[in-house]
mmCIF file as Biopython writes it, N, C-alpha, C and O atoms, coordinates in Angstrom:
data_model
#
loop_
_atom_site.group_PDB
_atom_site.id
_atom_site.type_symbol
_atom_site.label_atom_id
_atom_site.label_alt_id
_atom_site.label_comp_id
_atom_site.label_asym_id
_atom_site.label_entity_id
_atom_site.label_seq_id
_atom_site.pdbx_PDB_ins_code
_atom_site.Cartn_x
_atom_site.Cartn_y
_atom_site.Cartn_z
_atom_site.occupancy
_atom_site.B_iso_or_equiv
_atom_site.auth_seq_id
_atom_site.auth_asym_id
_atom_site.pdbx_PDB_model_num
ATOM 1   N N  . MET A ? 1  ? 89.056  74.904  107.627 1.0 0.0 1  A 1 
ATOM 2   C CA . MET A ? 1  ? 89.927  74.641  107.146 1.0 0.0 1  A 1 
ATOM 3   C C  . MET A ? 1  ? 91.546  74.763  107.102 1.0 0.0 1  A 1 
ATOM 4   O O  . MET A ? 1  ? 91.763  75.701  106.335 1.0 0.0 1  A 1 
ATOM 5   N N  . THR A ? 2  ? 92.276  74.457  107.380 1.0 0.0 2  A 1 
ATOM 6   C CA . THR A ? 2  ? 94.305  74.624  106.356 1.0 0.0 2  A 1 
ATOM 7   C C  . THR A ? 2  ? 94.497  74.937  105.785 1.0 0.0 2  A 1 
ATOM 8   O O  . THR A ? 2  ? 94.578  74.191  104.810 1.0 0.0 2  A 1 
ATOM 9   N N  . LEU A ? 3  ? 94.847  76.470  105.550 1.0 0.0 3  A 1 
ATOM 10  C CA . LEU A ? 3  ? 95.926  76.758  104.122 1.0 0.0 3  A 1 
ATOM 11  C C  . LEU A ? 3  ? 97.101  76.780  104.559 1.0 0.0 3  A 1 
ATOM 12  O O  . LEU A ? 3  ? 97.630  77.077  105.630 1.0 0.0 3  A 1 
ATOM 13  N N  . GLU A ? 4  ? 97.536  76.313  103.275 1.0 0.0 4  A 1 
ATOM 14  C CA . GLU A ? 4  ? 99.233  75.963  103.573 1.0 0.0 4  A 1 
ATOM 15  C C  . GLU A ? 4  ? 99.829  77.289  102.748 1.0 0.0 4  A 1 
ATOM 16  O O  . GLU A ? 4  ? 99.953  77.027  101.552 1.0 0.0 4  A 1 
ATOM 17  N N  . ALA A ? 5  ? 100.352 79.071  103.207 1.0 0.0 5  A 1 
ATOM 18  C CA . ALA A ? 5  ? 100.807 79.686  103.148 1.0 0.0 5  A 1 
ATOM 19  C C  . ALA A ? 5  ? 102.067 79.400  102.990 1.0 0.0 5  A 1 
ATOM 20  O O  . ALA A ? 5  ? 102.777 78.659  103.670 1.0 0.0 5  A 1 
ATOM 21  N N  . GLU A ? 6  ? 102.295 79.964  102.146 1.0 0.0 6  A 1 
ATOM 22  C CA . GLU A ? 6  ? 103.970 80.739  101.231 1.0 0.0 6  A 1 
ATOM 23  C C  . GLU A ? 6  ? 104.437 82.167  101.205 1.0 0.0 6  A 1 
ATOM 24  O O  . GLU A ? 6  ? 103.521 82.955  100.969 1.0 0.0 6  A 1 
ATOM 25  N N  . PHE A ? 7  ? 105.524 82.665  101.372 1.0 0.0 7  A 1 
ATOM 26  C CA . PHE A ? 7  ? 105.666 83.839  102.058 1.0 0.0 7  A 1 
ATOM 27  C C  . PHE A ? 7  ? 106.146 84.560  100.917 1.0 0.0 7  A 1 
ATOM 28  O O  . PHE A ? 7  ? 107.300 84.243  101.206 1.0 0.0 7  A 1 
ATOM 29  N N  . ALA A ? 8  ? 106.320 85.350  99.721  1.0 0.0 8  A 1 
ATOM 30  C CA . ALA A ? 8  ? 107.521 85.167  98.285  1.0 0.0 8  A 1 
ATOM 31  C C  . ALA A ? 8  ? 107.895 86.293  98.151  1.0 0.0 8  A 1 
ATOM 32  O O  . ALA A ? 8  ? 108.525 86.717  97.182  1.0 0.0 8  A 1 
ATOM 33  N N  . GLY A ? 9  ? 107.540 86.934  99.142  1.0 0.0 9  A 1 
ATOM 34  C CA . GLY A ? 9  ? 108.753 87.736  99.566  1.0 0.0 9  A 1 
ATOM 35  C C  . GLY A ? 9  ? 108.916 89.126  99.064  1.0 0.0 9  A 1 
ATOM 36  O O  . GLY A ? 9  ? 108.489 89.243  97.915  1.0 0.0 9  A 1 
ATOM 37  N N  . THR A ? 10 ? 109.458 90.331  99.632  1.0 0.0 10 A 1 
ATOM 38  C CA . THR A ? 10 ? 108.843 91.832  99.601  1.0 0.0 10 A 1 
ATOM 39  C C  . THR A ? 10 ? 109.852 92.404  97.883  1.0 0.0 10 A 1 
ATOM 40  O O  . THR A ? 10 ? 110.428 91.734  97.026  1.0 0.0 10 A 1 
ATOM 41  N N  . GLY A ? 11 ? 109.705 93.432  97.994  1.0 0.0 11 A 1 
ATOM 42  C CA . GLY A ? 11 ? 109.611 94.234  96.726  1.0 0.0 11 A 1 
ATOM 43  C C  . GLY A ? 11 ? 109.596 95.932  96.608  1.0 0.0 11 A 1 
ATOM 44  O O  . GLY A ? 11 ? 109.345 96.442  97.700  1.0 0.0 11 A 1 
ATOM 45  N N  . LYS A ? 12 ? 109.769 96.722  95.728  1.0 0.0 12 A 1 
ATOM 46  C CA . LYS A ? 12 ? 109.419 97.660  95.843  1.0 0.0 12 A 1 
ATOM 47  C C  . LYS A ? 12 ? 108.712 98.334  93.850  1.0 0.0 12 A 1 
ATOM 48  O O  . LYS A ? 12 ? 109.095 98.716  92.744  1.0 0.0 12 A 1 
ATOM 49  N N  . ASP A ? 13 ? 108.025 98.164  94.326  1.0 0.0 13 A 1 
ATOM 50  C CA . ASP A ? 13 ? 107.344 98.719  92.459  1.0 0.0 13 A 1 
ATOM 51  C C  . ASP A ? 13 ? 107.803 99.863  91.402  1.0 0.0 13 A 1 
ATOM 52  O O  . ASP A ? 13 ? 108.731 100.657 91.553  1.0 0.0 13 A 1 
ATOM 53  N N  . PRO A ? 14 ? 106.922 99.749  90.295  1.0 0.0 14 A 1 
ATOM 54  C CA . PRO A ? 14 ? 107.601 101.467 89.569  1.0 0.0 14 A 1 
ATOM 55  C C  . PRO A ? 14 ? 107.687 102.700 90.631  1.0 0.0 14 A 1 
ATOM 56  O O  . PRO A ? 14 ? 108.636 103.471 90.774  1.0 0.0 14 A 1 
ATOM 57  N N  . TRP A ? 15 ? 106.711 102.689 91.191  1.0 0.0 15 A 1 
ATOM 58  C CA . TRP A ? 15 ? 106.226 104.276 92.172  1.0 0.0 15 A 1 
ATOM 59  C C  . TRP A ? 15 ? 106.486 104.013 92.706  1.0 0.0 15 A 1 
ATOM 60  O O  . TRP A ? 15 ? 105.394 103.586 93.081  1.0 0.0 15 A 1 
ATOM 61  N N  . GLY A ? 16 ? 107.758 103.389 94.185  1.0 0.0 16 A 1 
ATOM 62  C CA . GLY A ? 16 ? 108.678 102.928 94.583  1.0 0.0 16 A 1 
ATOM 63  C C  . GLY A ? 16 ? 107.968 102.533 96.197  1.0 0.0 16 A 1 
ATOM 64  O O  . GLY A ? 16 ? 108.389 102.658 97.347  1.0 0.0 16 A 1 
ATOM 65  N N  . ASN A ? 17 ? 106.494 101.923 95.505  1.0 0.0 17 A 1 
ATOM 66  C CA . ASN A ? 17 ? 105.813 101.668 97.131  1.0 0.0 17 A 1 
ATOM 67  C C  . ASN A ? 17 ? 106.066 99.651  97.013  1.0 0.0 17 A 1 
ATOM 68  O O  . ASN A ? 17 ? 106.099 98.820  96.105  1.0 0.0 17 A 1 
ATOM 69  N N  . GLU A ? 18 ? 106.207 99.647  98.680  1.0 0.0 18 A 1 
ATOM 70  C CA . GLU A ? 18 ? 107.196 98.148  99.276  1.0 0.0 18 A 1 
ATOM 71  C C  . GLU A ? 18 ? 105.697 97.516  98.805  1.0 0.0 18 A 1 
ATOM 72  O O  . GLU A ? 18 ? 104.607 98.033  98.561  1.0 0.0 18 A 1 
ATOM 73  N N  . ARG A ? 19 ? 106.124 96.363  98.804  1.0 0.0 19 A 1 
ATOM 74  C CA . ARG A ? 19 ? 104.772 95.387  98.191  1.0 0.0 19 A 1 
ATOM 75  C C  . ARG A ? 19 ? 105.617 94.256  99.325  1.0 0.0 19 A 1 
ATOM 76  O O  . ARG A ? 19 ? 106.542 94.591  100.066 1.0 0.0 19 A 1 
ATOM 77  N N  . ALA A ? 20 ? 104.896 92.581  99.200  1.0 0.0 20 A 1 
ATOM 78  C CA . ALA A ? 20 ? 104.985 91.660  99.133  1.0 0.0 20 A 1 
ATOM 79  C C  . ALA A ? 20 ? 103.868 90.848  99.042  1.0 0.0 20 A 1 
ATOM 80  O O  . ALA A ? 20 ? 102.683 90.866  99.376  1.0 0.0 20 A 1 
ATOM 81  N N  . GLY A ? 21 ? 104.626 90.157  98.494  1.0 0.0 21 A 1 
ATOM 82  C CA . GLY A ? 21 ? 103.632 88.650  98.398  1.0 0.0 21 A 1 
ATOM 83  C C  . GLY A ? 21 ? 103.775 87.018  98.456  1.0 0.0 21 A 1 
ATOM 84  O O  . GLY A ? 21 ? 104.648 86.155  98.368  1.0 0.0 21 A 1 
ATOM 85  N N  . PHE A ? 22 ? 101.962 87.180  98.717  1.0 0.0 22 A 1 
ATOM 86  C CA . PHE A ? 22 ? 101.816 85.620  99.346  1.0 0.0 22 A 1 
ATOM 87  C C  . PHE A ? 22 ? 100.869 84.937  98.395  1.0 0.0 22 A 1 
ATOM 88  O O  . PHE A ? 22 ? 100.049 85.475  97.650  1.0 0.0 22 A 1 
ATOM 89  N N  . SER A ? 23 ? 101.189 83.343  98.593  1.0 0.0 23 A 1 
ATOM 90  C CA . SER A ? 23 ? 100.345 82.229  97.567  1.0 0.0 23 A 1 
ATOM 91  C C  . SER A ? 23 ? 99.509  81.673  99.129  1.0 0.0 23 A 1 
ATOM 92  O O  . SER A ? 23 ? 99.872  81.941  100.274 1.0 0.0 23 A 1 
ATOM 93  N N  . ALA A ? 24 ? 98.484  80.960  98.764  1.0 0.0 24 A 1 
ATOM 94  C CA . ALA A ? 24 ? 98.889  79.809  99.424  1.0 0.0 24 A 1 
ATOM 95  C C  . ALA A ? 24 ? 97.336  78.723  98.487  1.0 0.0 24 A 1 
ATOM 96  O O  . ALA A ? 24 ? 96.512  78.960  97.604  1.0 0.0 24 A 1 
ATOM 97  N N  . LYS A ? 25 ? 97.677  77.603  99.337  1.0 0.0 25 A 1 
ATOM 98  C CA . LYS A ? 25 ? 96.108  76.663  98.772  1.0 0.0 25 A 1 
ATOM 99  C C  . LYS A ? 25 ? 95.704  76.081  99.759  1.0 0.0 25 A 1 
ATOM 100 O O  . LYS A ? 25 ? 96.204  76.170  100.880 1.0 0.0 25 A 1 
ATOM 101 N N  . ALA A ? 26 ? 94.423  75.191  99.339  1.0 0.0 26 A 1 
ATOM 102 C CA . ALA A ? 26 ? 94.036  74.745  100.334 1.0 0.0 26 A 1 
ATOM 103 C C  . ALA A ? 26 ? 93.373  73.264  99.576  1.0 0.0 26 A 1 
ATOM 104 O O  . ALA A ? 26 ? 94.140  73.008  98.648  1.0 0.0 26 A 1 
ATOM 105 N N  . ALA A ? 27 ? 92.393  72.347  99.622  1.0 0.0 27 A 1 
ATOM 106 C CA . ALA A ? 27 ? 91.838  71.349  98.937  1.0 0.0 27 A 1 
ATOM 107 C C  . ALA A ? 27 ? 90.881  71.095  100.084 1.0 0.0 27 A 1 
ATOM 108 O O  . ALA A ? 27 ? 91.180  71.134  101.277 1.0 0.0 27 A 1 
ATOM 109 N N  . LEU A ? 28 ? 89.241  70.730  99.373  1.0 0.0 28 A 1 
ATOM 110 C CA . LEU A ? 28 ? 87.906  70.533  100.393 1.0 0.0 28 A 1 
ATOM 111 C C  . LEU A ? 28 ? 87.798  69.084  99.444  1.0 0.0 28 A 1 
ATOM 112 O O  . LEU A ? 28 ? 88.319  68.696  98.399  1.0 0.0 28 A 1 
ATOM 113 N N  . ASP A ? 29 ? 86.540  68.370  100.709 1.0 0.0 29 A 1 
ATOM 114 C CA . ASP A ? 29 ? 85.425  67.967  99.669  1.0 0.0 29 A 1 
ATOM 115 C C  . ASP A ? 29 ? 83.873  68.423  100.199 1.0 0.0 29 A 1 
ATOM 116 O O  . ASP A ? 29 ? 83.177  68.266  101.202 1.0 0.0 29 A 1 
ATOM 117 N N  . ARG A ? 30 ? 83.770  69.200  98.659  1.0 0.0 30 A 1 
ATOM 118 C CA . ARG A ? 30 ? 81.821  69.553  98.149  1.0 0.0 30 A 1 
ATOM 119 C C  . ARG A ? 30 ? 81.306  68.586  99.564  1.0 0.0 30 A 1 
ATOM 120 O O  . ARG A ? 30 ? 81.274  68.979  100.730 1.0 0.0 30 A 1 
ATOM 121 N N  . ARG A ? 31 ? 81.045  67.638  99.201  1.0 0.0 31 A 1 
ATOM 122 C CA . ARG A ? 31 ? 80.602  66.807  100.433 1.0 0.0 31 A 1 
ATOM 123 C C  . ARG A ? 31 ? 80.110  67.092  102.046 1.0 0.0 31 A 1 
ATOM 124 O O  . ARG A ? 31 ? 78.998  66.924  102.546 1.0 0.0 31 A 1 
ATOM 125 N N  . ASP A ? 32 ? 81.390  67.596  102.669 1.0 0.0 32 A 1 
ATOM 126 C CA . ASP A ? 32 ? 80.981  67.633  103.374 1.0 0.0 32 A 1 
ATOM 127 C C  . ASP A ? 32 ? 80.603  69.254  104.336 1.0 0.0 32 A 1 
ATOM 128 O O  . ASP A ? 32 ? 80.671  69.742  105.464 1.0 0.0 32 A 1 
ATOM 129 N N  . PHE A ? 33 ? 80.280  69.492  103.242 1.0 0.0 33 A 1 
ATOM 130 C CA . PHE A ? 33 ? 79.680  71.587  103.448 1.0 0.0 33 A 1 
ATOM 131 C C  . PHE A ? 33 ? 78.156  71.050  102.563 1.0 0.0 33 A 1 
ATOM 132 O O  . PHE A ? 33 ? 77.354  71.958  102.345 1.0 0.0 33 A 1 
ATOM 133 N N  . GLY A ? 34 ? 77.724  69.460  102.014 1.0 0.0 34 A 1 
ATOM 134 C CA . GLY A ? 34 ? 76.198  69.394  102.135 1.0 0.0 34 A 1 
ATOM 135 C C  . GLY A ? 34 ? 75.907  69.114  100.378 1.0 0.0 34 A 1 
ATOM 136 O O  . GLY A ? 34 ? 74.875  68.865  99.756  1.0 0.0 34 A 1 
ATOM 137 N N  . LEU A ? 35 ? 77.118  69.260  100.021 1.0 0.0 35 A 1 
ATOM 138 C CA . LEU A ? 35 ? 76.350  69.529  98.485  1.0 0.0 35 A 1 
ATOM 139 C C  . LEU A ? 35 ? 77.191  68.442  97.853  1.0 0.0 35 A 1 
ATOM 140 O O  . LEU A ? 35 ? 78.418  68.344  97.833  1.0 0.0 35 A 1 
ATOM 141 N N  . VAL A ? 36 ? 75.599  67.074  96.974  1.0 0.0 36 A 1 
ATOM 142 C CA . VAL A ? 36 ? 75.848  65.926  97.299  1.0 0.0 36 A 1 
ATOM 143 C C  . VAL A ? 36 ? 75.994  65.449  95.998  1.0 0.0 36 A 1 
ATOM 144 O O  . VAL A ? 36 ? 76.519  64.464  95.478  1.0 0.0 36 A 1 
ATOM 145 N N  . TRP A ? 37 ? 75.099  66.875  95.450  1.0 0.0 37 A 1 
ATOM 146 C CA . TRP A ? 37 ? 74.678  66.785  94.152  1.0 0.0 37 A 1 
ATOM 147 C C  . TRP A ? 37 ? 75.281  66.215  92.722  1.0 0.0 37 A 1 
ATOM 148 O O  . TRP A ? 37 ? 76.101  66.972  92.201  1.0 0.0 37 A 1 
ATOM 149 N N  . ASN A ? 38 ? 74.903  64.609  91.792  1.0 0.0 38 A 1 
ATOM 150 C CA . ASN A ? 38 ? 76.367  64.598  90.836  1.0 0.0 38 A 1 
ATOM 151 C C  . ASN A ? 38 ? 75.150  64.387  89.622  1.0 0.0 38 A 1 
ATOM 152 O O  . ASN A ? 38 ? 73.989  64.777  89.744  1.0 0.0 38 A 1 
ATOM 153 N N  . ALA A ? 39 ? 75.679  63.717  88.505  1.0 0.0 39 A 1 
ATOM 154 C CA . ALA A ? 39 ? 75.072  63.345  87.235  1.0 0.0 39 A 1 
ATOM 155 C C  . ALA A ? 39 ? 75.634  62.337  86.907  1.0 0.0 39 A 1 
ATOM 156 O O  . ALA A ? 39 ? 76.777  62.296  87.363  1.0 0.0 39 A 1 
ATOM 157 N N  . ALA A ? 40 ? 75.316  61.351  86.222  1.0 0.0 40 A 1 
ATOM 158 C CA . ALA A ? 40 ? 75.898  59.971  85.965  1.0 0.0 40 A 1 
ATOM 159 C C  . ALA A ? 40 ? 76.811  60.583  83.770  1.0 0.0 40 A 1 
ATOM 160 O O  . ALA A ? 40 ? 76.586  61.764  83.503  1.0 0.0 40 A 1 
ATOM 161 N N  . LEU A ? 41 ? 77.208  60.188  83.215  1.0 0.0 41 A 1 
ATOM 162 C CA . LEU A ? 41 ? 78.161  61.044  82.266  1.0 0.0 41 A 1 
ATOM 163 C C  . LEU A ? 41 ? 77.730  59.583  81.626  1.0 0.0 41 A 1 
ATOM 164 O O  . LEU A ? 41 ? 77.701  58.498  82.208  1.0 0.0 41 A 1 
ATOM 165 N N  . GLU A ? 42 ? 77.372  59.914  80.113  1.0 0.0 42 A 1 
ATOM 166 C CA . GLU A ? 42 ? 76.927  58.681  79.354  1.0 0.0 42 A 1 
ATOM 167 C C  . GLU A ? 42 ? 78.479  57.793  78.636  1.0 0.0 42 A 1 
ATOM 168 O O  . GLU A ? 42 ? 78.581  56.746  77.998  1.0 0.0 42 A 1 
ATOM 169 N N  . THR A ? 43 ? 79.514  58.810  79.119  1.0 0.0 43 A 1 
ATOM 170 C CA . THR A ? 43 ? 80.933  58.390  79.274  1.0 0.0 43 A 1 
ATOM 171 C C  . THR A ? 43 ? 81.238  57.566  80.198  1.0 0.0 43 A 1 
ATOM 172 O O  . THR A ? 43 ? 81.923  56.654  79.734  1.0 0.0 43 A 1 
ATOM 173 N N  . GLY A ? 44 ? 81.096  57.491  81.014  1.0 0.0 44 A 1 
ATOM 174 C CA . GLY A ? 44 ? 81.476  57.006  82.107  1.0 0.0 44 A 1 
ATOM 175 C C  . GLY A ? 44 ? 81.587  58.295  83.199  1.0 0.0 44 A 1 
ATOM 176 O O  . GLY A ? 44 ? 81.294  59.351  82.638  1.0 0.0 44 A 1 
ATOM 177 N N  . GLY A ? 45 ? 81.851  58.415  84.262  1.0 0.0 45 A 1 
ATOM 178 C CA . GLY A ? 45 ? 82.066  58.550  85.639  1.0 0.0 45 A 1 
ATOM 179 C C  . GLY A ? 45 ? 80.561  59.688  85.666  1.0 0.0 45 A 1 
ATOM 180 O O  . GLY A ? 45 ? 79.412  59.533  85.251  1.0 0.0 45 A 1 
ATOM 181 N N  . VAL A ? 46 ? 81.451  61.137  86.551  1.0 0.0 46 A 1 
ATOM 182 C CA . VAL A ? 46 ? 80.364  62.164  86.486  1.0 0.0 46 A 1 
ATOM 183 C C  . VAL A ? 46 ? 80.362  62.994  86.646  1.0 0.0 46 A 1 
ATOM 184 O O  . VAL A ? 46 ? 81.308  63.068  87.431  1.0 0.0 46 A 1 
ATOM 185 N N  . LEU A ? 47 ? 79.816  64.437  86.483  1.0 0.0 47 A 1 
ATOM 186 C CA . LEU A ? 47 ? 79.297  65.328  86.286  1.0 0.0 47 A 1 
ATOM 187 C C  . LEU A ? 47 ? 80.477  66.191  86.937  1.0 0.0 47 A 1 
ATOM 188 O O  . LEU A ? 47 ? 81.479  66.528  86.306  1.0 0.0 47 A 1 
ATOM 189 N N  . VAL A ? 48 ? 80.215  66.532  88.385  1.0 0.0 48 A 1 
ATOM 190 C CA . VAL A ? 48 ? 81.205  66.836  89.510  1.0 0.0 48 A 1 
ATOM 191 C C  . VAL A ? 48 ? 82.389  66.312  89.905  1.0 0.0 48 A 1 
ATOM 192 O O  . VAL A ? 48 ? 82.091  65.319  90.569  1.0 0.0 48 A 1 
ATOM 193 N N  . GLY A ? 49 ? 83.706  66.439  89.863  1.0 0.0 49 A 1 
ATOM 194 C CA . GLY A ? 49 ? 84.003  66.187  91.223  1.0 0.0 49 A 1 
ATOM 195 C C  . GLY A ? 49 ? 83.919  66.101  92.088  1.0 0.0 49 A 1 
ATOM 196 O O  . GLY A ? 49 ? 82.910  66.805  92.098  1.0 0.0 49 A 1 
ATOM 197 N N  . GLU A ? 50 ? 84.114  65.688  93.734  1.0 0.0 50 A 1 
ATOM 198 C CA . GLU A ? 50 ? 84.143  66.220  95.298  1.0 0.0 50 A 1 
ATOM 199 C C  . GLU A ? 50 ? 85.132  66.756  95.454  1.0 0.0 50 A 1 
ATOM 200 O O  . GLU A ? 50 ? 85.166  67.554  96.391  1.0 0.0 50 A 1 
ATOM 201 N N  . LYS A ? 51 ? 85.926  66.635  94.920  1.0 0.0 51 A 1 
ATOM 202 C CA . LYS A ? 51 ? 87.797  67.586  95.663  1.0 0.0 51 A 1 
ATOM 203 C C  . LYS A ? 51 ? 87.144  68.782  94.980  1.0 0.0 51 A 1 
ATOM 204 O O  . LYS A ? 51 ? 86.884  68.762  93.777  1.0 0.0 51 A 1 
ATOM 205 N N  . VAL A ? 52 ? 86.826  70.055  95.943  1.0 0.0 52 A 1 
ATOM 206 C CA . VAL A ? 52 ? 87.723  71.261  95.341  1.0 0.0 52 A 1 
ATOM 207 C C  . VAL A ? 52 ? 88.589  71.974  95.815  1.0 0.0 52 A 1 
ATOM 208 O O  . VAL A ? 52 ? 88.584  72.354  96.985  1.0 0.0 52 A 1 
ATOM 209 N N  . GLU A ? 53 ? 89.870  72.389  94.568  1.0 0.0 53 A 1 
ATOM 210 C CA . GLU A ? 53 ? 91.205  72.874  94.720  1.0 0.0 53 A 1 
ATOM 211 C C  . GLU A ? 53 ? 90.761  74.554  94.808  1.0 0.0 53 A 1 
ATOM 212 O O  . GLU A ? 53 ? 90.314  75.215  93.871  1.0 0.0 53 A 1 
ATOM 213 N N  . ILE A ? 54 ? 91.071  75.125  96.476  1.0 0.0 54 A 1 
ATOM 214 C CA . ILE A ? 54 ? 91.205  76.816  96.112  1.0 0.0 54 A 1 
ATOM 215 C C  . ILE A ? 54 ? 92.974  76.892  95.904  1.0 0.0 54 A 1 
ATOM 216 O O  . ILE A ? 54 ? 93.859  76.301  96.521  1.0 0.0 54 A 1 
ATOM 217 N N  . ALA A ? 55 ? 93.044  77.838  94.815  1.0 0.0 55 A 1 
ATOM 218 C CA . ALA A ? 55 ? 94.730  78.718  95.363  1.0 0.0 55 A 1 
ATOM 219 C C  . ALA A ? 55 ? 94.591  80.319  95.275  1.0 0.0 55 A 1 
ATOM 220 O O  . ALA A ? 55 ? 93.922  80.787  94.353  1.0 0.0 55 A 1 
ATOM 221 N N  . ILE A ? 56 ? 95.138  81.075  96.106  1.0 0.0 56 A 1 
ATOM 222 C CA . ILE A ? 56 ? 95.148  82.422  96.278  1.0 0.0 56 A 1 
ATOM 223 C C  . ILE A ? 56 ? 96.298  83.167  95.870  1.0 0.0 56 A 1 
ATOM 224 O O  . ILE A ? 56 ? 97.329  82.844  96.460  1.0 0.0 56 A 1 
ATOM 225 N N  . GLU A ? 57 ? 96.388  83.981  95.112  1.0 0.0 57 A 1 
ATOM 226 C CA . GLU A ? 57 ? 98.113  84.456  95.161  1.0 0.0 57 A 1 
ATOM 227 C C  . GLU A ? 57 ? 97.525  86.006  95.142  1.0 0.0 57 A 1 
ATOM 228 O O  . GLU A ? 57 ? 96.783  86.740  94.490  1.0 0.0 57 A 1 
ATOM 229 N N  . LEU A ? 58 ? 98.406  85.988  96.353  1.0 0.0 58 A 1 
ATOM 230 C CA . LEU A ? 58 ? 97.506  87.693  97.263  1.0 0.0 58 A 1 
ATOM 231 C C  . LEU A ? 58 ? 99.394  88.886  97.070  1.0 0.0 58 A 1 
ATOM 232 O O  . LEU A ? 58 ? 100.522 88.484  97.354  1.0 0.0 58 A 1 
ATOM 233 N N  . GLU A ? 59 ? 98.991  90.334  96.500  1.0 0.0 59 A 1 
ATOM 234 C CA . GLU A ? 59 ? 100.049 90.580  96.244  1.0 0.0 59 A 1 
ATOM 235 C C  . GLU A ? 59 ? 99.947  91.990  97.371  1.0 0.0 59 A 1 
ATOM 236 O O  . GLU A ? 59 ? 99.200  92.766  96.774  1.0 0.0 59 A 1 
ATOM 237 N N  . ALA A ? 60 ? 100.397 92.713  98.833  1.0 0.0 60 A 1 
ATOM 238 C CA . ALA A ? 60 ? 99.809  93.590  99.119  1.0 0.0 60 A 1 
ATOM 239 C C  . ALA A ? 60 ? 100.847 94.894  99.301  1.0 0.0 60 A 1 
ATOM 240 O O  . ALA A ? 60 ? 102.045 94.674  99.485  1.0 0.0 60 A 1 
ATOM 241 N N  . VAL A ? 61 ? 100.273 96.408  99.235  1.0 0.0 61 A 1 
ATOM 242 C CA . VAL A ? 61 ? 100.948 97.641  99.306  1.0 0.0 61 A 1 
ATOM 243 C C  . VAL A ? 61 ? 100.958 97.890  100.967 1.0 0.0 61 A 1 
ATOM 244 O O  . VAL A ? 61 ? 100.001 97.854  101.740 1.0 0.0 61 A 1 
ATOM 245 N N  . LYS A ? 62 ? 102.708 98.218  101.310 1.0 0.0 62 A 1 
ATOM 246 C CA . LYS A ? 62 ? 102.665 98.872  102.499 1.0 0.0 62 A 1 
ATOM 247 C C  . LYS A ? 62 ? 101.552 100.292 102.258 1.0 0.0 62 A 1 
ATOM 248 O O  . LYS A ? 62 ? 101.093 100.726 101.201 1.0 0.0 62 A 1 
ATOM 249 N N  . LYS A ? 63 ? 101.415 100.625 103.223 1.0 0.0 63 A 1 
ATOM 250 C CA . LYS A ? 63 ? 100.429 101.904 103.134 1.0 0.0 63 A 1 
ATOM 251 C C  . LYS A ? 63 ? 101.578 103.006 103.973 1.0 0.0 63 A 1 
ATOM 252 O O  . LYS A ? 63 ? 102.138 102.797 105.049 1.0 0.0 63 A 1 
ATOM 253 N N  . VAL A ? 64 ? 101.687 104.149 103.124 1.0 0.0 64 A 1 
ATOM 254 C CA . VAL A ? 64 ? 102.649 104.944 103.101 1.0 0.0 64 A 1 
ATOM 255 C C  . VAL A ? 64 ? 102.305 106.017 104.777 1.0 0.0 64 A 1 
ATOM 256 O O  . VAL A ? 64 ? 101.333 105.541 105.364 1.0 0.0 64 A 1 
ATOM 257 N N  . ALA A ? 65 ? 102.672 106.764 105.226 1.0 0.0 65 A 1 
ATOM 258 C CA . ALA A ? 65 ? 102.074 107.650 106.397 1.0 0.0 65 A 1 
ATOM 259 C C  . ALA A ? 65 ? 101.340 108.624 105.573 1.0 0.0 65 A 1 
ATOM 260 O O  . ALA A ? 65 ? 101.468 108.986 104.404 1.0 0.0 65 A 1 
ATOM 261 N N  . ALA A ? 66 ? 100.642 108.898 106.396 1.0 0.0 66 A 1 
ATOM 262 C CA . ALA A ? 66 ? 100.301 110.394 105.112 1.0 0.0 66 A 1 
ATOM 263 C C  . ALA A ? 66 ? 101.073 111.743 106.121 1.0 0.0 66 A 1 
ATOM 264 O O  . ALA A ? 66 ? 101.334 111.625 107.318 1.0 0.0 66 A 1 
ATOM 265 N N  . THR A ? 67 ? 101.286 112.767 105.428 1.0 0.0 67 A 1 
ATOM 266 C CA . THR A ? 67 ? 102.139 113.822 106.021 1.0 0.0 67 A 1 
ATOM 267 C C  . THR A ? 67 ? 101.662 114.938 105.968 1.0 0.0 67 A 1 
ATOM 268 O O  . THR A ? 67 ? 100.978 115.122 104.961 1.0 0.0 67 A 1 
ATOM 269 N N  . THR A ? 68 ? 101.757 115.943 106.788 1.0 0.0 68 A 1 
ATOM 270 C CA . THR A ? 68 ? 100.863 117.143 107.046 1.0 0.0 68 A 1 
ATOM 271 C C  . THR A ? 68 ? 101.267 118.588 106.471 1.0 0.0 68 A 1 
ATOM 272 O O  . THR A ? 68 ? 102.119 119.351 106.926 1.0 0.0 68 A 1 
ATOM 273 N N  . VAL A ? 69 ? 100.757 118.699 105.786 1.0 0.0 69 A 1 
ATOM 274 C CA . VAL A ? 69 ? 102.400 119.785 105.458 1.0 0.0 69 A 1 
ATOM 275 C C  . VAL A ? 69 ? 101.322 121.737 106.315 1.0 0.0 69 A 1 
ATOM 276 O O  . VAL A ? 69 ? 100.264 121.982 106.894 1.0 0.0 69 A 1 
ATOM 277 N N  . ALA A ? 70 ? 102.352 122.398 105.893 1.0 0.0 70 A 1 
ATOM 278 C CA . ALA A ? 70 ? 101.954 123.958 107.361 1.0 0.0 70 A 1 
ATOM 279 C C  . ALA A ? 70 ? 101.813 124.305 106.673 1.0 0.0 70 A 1 
ATOM 280 O O  . ALA A ? 70 ? 102.282 124.094 105.555 1.0 0.0 70 A 1 
ATOM 281 N N  . ALA A ? 71 ? 101.041 125.056 107.058 1.0 0.0 71 A 1 
ATOM 282 C CA . ALA A ? 71 ? 100.162 126.364 106.114 1.0 0.0 71 A 1 
ATOM 283 C C  . ALA A ? 71 ? 101.078 127.595 106.405 1.0 0.0 71 A 1 
ATOM 284 O O  . ALA A ? 71 ? 100.805 128.695 105.926 1.0 0.0 71 A 1 
#
């Protein structure tokens, strides 16, 4: 599966940590994975759609190198 990803930028949080934001989207057909069950509704149509949309919002925090204290 291919995700359409976007870099949202970087910035510092209130504690001085560097953060980066990303978002990604993808869509798939659940039948491609063998998920074919469904049920007809009284009003027409079906209970479960075939298209599944995936959305990811990610925020990463840059790890700060540990400092050593001389004794």
